[in-house]
C-alpha positions in Angstrom: 156.7 51.1 51.0 158.1 51.0 47.4 155.6 50.5 44.6 156.4 50.1 40.9 153.5 50.0 38.5 154.2 49.4 34.8 151.9 50.4 32.0 151.9 50.8 28.2 152.1 47.2 27.1 150.0 45.8 24.3 149.8 44.0 21.0 151.7 45.6 18.1 152.8 44.4 14.7 156.4 43.8 13.9 158.1 47.1 13.1 155.8 49.1 15.3 156.5 51.0 18.5 155.4 51.1 22.1 156.3 53.2 25.1 156.3 51.6 28.5 156.0 53.6 31.7 156.8 52.7 35.3 155.4 54.9 38.0 157.4 54.7 41.2 156.3 55.7 44.7 157.3 55.2 48.3 160.7 57.0 48.4 162.8 59.6 46.6 162.9 58.4 43.1 165.9 60.5 42.0 168.3 58.6 44.4 167.9 55.2 42.8 169.0 53.5 39.6 166.2 51.9 37.6 166.1 49.2 35.0 163.8 47.3 32.6 163.9 43.5 32.4 161.8 41.1 30.4 160.7 37.4 30.6 159.4 35.4 27.6 157.4 32.2 28.2 159.7 29.4 29.1 162.8 31.6 29.4 164.7 33.3 32.2 164.2 36.9 33.0 166.7 39.0 31.0 168.2 42.4 31.3 166.9 45.0 28.8 168.2 48.4 30.0 169.3 50.4 33.0 169.8 54.0 33.9 171.6 55.7 36.7 169.9 58.1 39.1 171.5 61.0 37.3 170.9 59.7 33.8 174.6 60.0 33.0 175.1 56.3 32.6 172.9 54.0 30.6 173.3 50.3 29.7 171.5 48.3 27.0 171.3 44.7 26.1 172.9 44.1 22.8 169.6 42.7 21.5 167.8 46.0 21.9 170.6 48.5 21.4 169.6 51.1 18.7 165.9 50.2 18.9 165.0 50.8 22.6 165.6 54.0 24.7 165.4 54.1 28.4 164.7 57.4 30.1 163.5 58.8 33.4 161.6 61.8 34.7 162.8 62.4 38.3 160.2 65.1 38.9 157.4 62.7 37.9 159.0 59.6 39.5 158.6 57.8 36.3 160.7 55.5 34.2 160.2 55.0 30.5 161.1 52.6 27.8 160.6 53.7 24.2 160.6 50.6 22.0 160.9 51.0 18.2 161.3 48.6 15.4 159.8 45.9 17.5 160.4 42.2 16.6 158.4 39.1 17.5 161.3 38.0 19.7 160.7 41.1 21.8 157.4 39.5 23.0 157.6 39.2 26.8 156.4 40.4 30.1 158.3 43.6 30.8 159.3 44.5 34.4 160.7 47.6 35.9 163.1 47.4 38.8 164.6 49.8 41.3 167.8 49.3 43.2 167.3 48.6 46.9 170.2 50.9 47.9 170.5 54.6 47.0 173.3 55.5 44.5 174.1 51.8 43.9 175.8 50.4 40.9 173.4 49.5 38.1 175.4 47.5 35.7 173.5 44.5 34.2 175.0 42.0 36.7 174.1 44.0 39.8 170.4 43.4 39.8 168.9 40.6 41.8 165.8 39.5 43.8 166.7 41.8 46.6 165.9 44.9 44.5 162.3 46.1 44.0 160.3 44.8 41.1 157.0 45.7 39.5 154.3 43.2 38.4 155.0 43.6 34.7 153.3 44.7 31.6 152.8 42.3 28.6 154.2 43.2 25.2 153.2 41.0 22.3 154.7 41.6 18.8 153.0 39.8 15.9 154.8 38.8 12.8 
């Protein structure tokens, strides 16, 4: 049974940094692409970043490019999101996701409800 548990969220001032973690369990982590999504109040869930199983291919949303860095530690079965230069518009519930199929495509449009999702960690950026 796949479990994804996010942590590291919190309240930070604009310009600050946070590092999110997502601990995965239930199957061989290194076989699956991973991603971060976020959802602000009253808005739809949006793609933030995704990383392939072998870390050779990474995608970012334009809104976070240059500020956020996605990474993974396959030995520790953990996904990370380093967030720098945070802005109030980054305030959202951040979710990690894992592709349902091994070695599946992980481009932003390839994620859906059939993939595995965590419960989310709240990030609040004050002005």
